[in-house]
N, C-alpha and C positions, 0 to 999 in steps of 0.2 A: 790231390791238390795241384793247381797250376803253379808252376814255378817261374818267376822272372829270370831270364837268362842274361840279358845285356842292357846297356844303357839305351837311351832313346835313339831310334833310327827312323829314317824316312821309309816310305813304302818301297822306293826304288832300291835303297840299300838292303832292305829285307829280302826282296826278290833276288838280288844279286848274291846274297850270302845264305839263302835258304839251305839248311843242312840237307845233304843228300843221304838221307837215312830212312828207308822205307818202314822201319820199325817205330819211328817217332813222327808225331804230327805237331806242327807249330802254327801259331797265329800271331798276328800283330795287333796289339791293343793300345791305341793311342801312342804309338811310337815305341812300345815295349814288346820285345819278342818273348812269347810265352810258349813253353812246352806243354802240350795237352796231356792229361793223364792217360795212361794206357787203358783203353776201354775193357770192361769185363765181358765175358761170353754172352750174358743175357742182353747186354746193350747191343752187341753186334748181331745177335739173332733178330732183335727188333728192327735194326737198321736194314738188314738183309731182307726181312719179310716185307717191310714197307717198300723198299726199292723194287722188289719183284712185283708186288701187286700194282704199284703205280705204273711201272713199265708196261705191264699187261694192259692196263686201262688206256694209256695214251696210244699204245699200238692198236688196240681194238678200235679206237676212235680215229685212227690215222692222223694224229696230230704231229706237227713237226718238232717234237720234244725229244730230249735225251738226257740221261743222267751221267755226268762226267765222273771220272775217277778222282781227279784232283784239280779243283778250280777254286780260286779265291773270289770271295765277294768283298768288294772294296767300297765302303761309303764314299761319297763324292768329295766330301770336304774335311776328312780327317785322316790321320795316318794309322788306319786300321785295315786289317784284312782277315776275313774269316773263312774257315773251311767247313761248311755245313755237313752234317751227317748225310743228308739227302738233298740234292739240288737239282731241280728240274729246269732245264734251259730251253728257251725258245730259239731254235737254231737260226731261223731267217734273220733275226735281229743282231746276230753276232758280228755282222759286217759293220755295224755302227759302234762297236766297242773298241776304243782306242788301245786298250791293253790286252785284247784277246790274243792276237797273234804272237806277241813277244813274251807275255807273262801269264797266259791262261787265266785272265782276271776279268770279271764283269762288274759293272757299276750301274748299269741302266735297268730300271724296273721292267722295261719292255723285253729285256733278255731273260728275265727270271719269272717263271710261272709260279713256282712254289719252293719254299725253303722249309726243311724239317730239321729240327734239332732234337735229338734224343738225349734227355737229361742225364748227366752223370754228376760227379762230385763238384764240378764247377757250375752248379745250377744257377748261381746268381748271374752269371754271364748270359745265360739263355733267357732268364726272366727280366733282367734289367738292361744290361749293355746292348746285347744283340737286338733285343726287342726295340729299344730306342733307335738304334741305327737302321734297322730294317724298315721301320715305319718312317724314320727321318723326321721325328717330331721336334727336334731341338730348335727353338726359336732363333738361335744365332746362325743357323745355316741358311744360306741364300738358295741353295739347291737341295731338295729333299729326295731321298732315295725312293721311298714309297713302294716297297715290294708288296704285291697285291695279296699274298696269302702266306702266313707263317704258322707252322705247327710247332708246339712245344709238347713233346711226348715224354711225360714223367711217369714211366712204367714202375719205378721203384719208390714213388712218393717221396722224393728227396727235397722238393721245393718248399718254400715257406708256407705257413698256414694261410696267409692272406691270398695265396694263389690256388691252393688245392684243398683248402678247408680244414676243419678240425672235427674229429680226428683226421689226420692226413691220410689220403687214399690215392691210389694211382689215378691219374687224370691226364687227358689230352686237351690242350688249349688250342683251338683253331682261331687265329687272329686274321680277320678279313678287313682290308682297307676300305674305309668309307669316309669320304670328305676329309682326307688327310689324317685320319686317326684309325686305329685298329678297334674293330668291334670284336669282342672275345666271346666265344662259345665254348663251354666245357663239356667233356664227354667222359663218362665212367661206365664200368660194367657192361651191360648189354645195350647201351646207347649206340645207335647207328651213327657213324661219322657223317657229318654234313660238310662237304667241301665245295665251294663255289667253282673251283677249277675242275673238279671231277665229281659232278653231282650224282652220277650213277655208280660211284664206287661203293660197293656193298661190303662194308666192313664194320664190325663193332669195336668199341674200345677194348673189350676183353680179348678179342681175337688178336689185336695188335700187341697187347701186353704179353700175351702168351706166345706171340710170334707164330700163330696158326697151329700150335701143338694141340692135339686132341688127347685128353687123358683117357 
């Protein structure tokens, strides 16, 4: 479970006091600092597998992308900051990011090619809060984030039935931005992943769930 640690703080306060503890990961959710649950081994295998395969693909295509170790994604108009499991950045646009040099933080869709969240016990954040902030669909916001592609990788089928079906089964949701909204495609079993960012990526959902392990 995610545990709230402190009273409401601003993003600047969060960055200034971010705990220097490599064994813990923290995010800011609407002004509340939360400590993320320690991921289990299967989760980390899926993250590592995806990061490796995506790195090989953008390297093959000679694209100016990279996957950072620790970077925050900050929605433009709220006091939140997320640390995605896999974040593919478009390096040439980082010169336009006002918080990049001093806080390793990005807020512009042009800097973010793809975000991947591998679902754990805090699955509601991935399906609800982060989904809404990444697409930027809140009508109260004057400036929307609009990340072009967002993957929700639910390898352990933890999410609600409205997202992954009944009976619940491991599912990958690939959310692609179209006219200000996410179009969602779901992949299971031997379905081949279809990514607009990496259309030639040759992976099935099952390969990702098993992190490439062959029995």
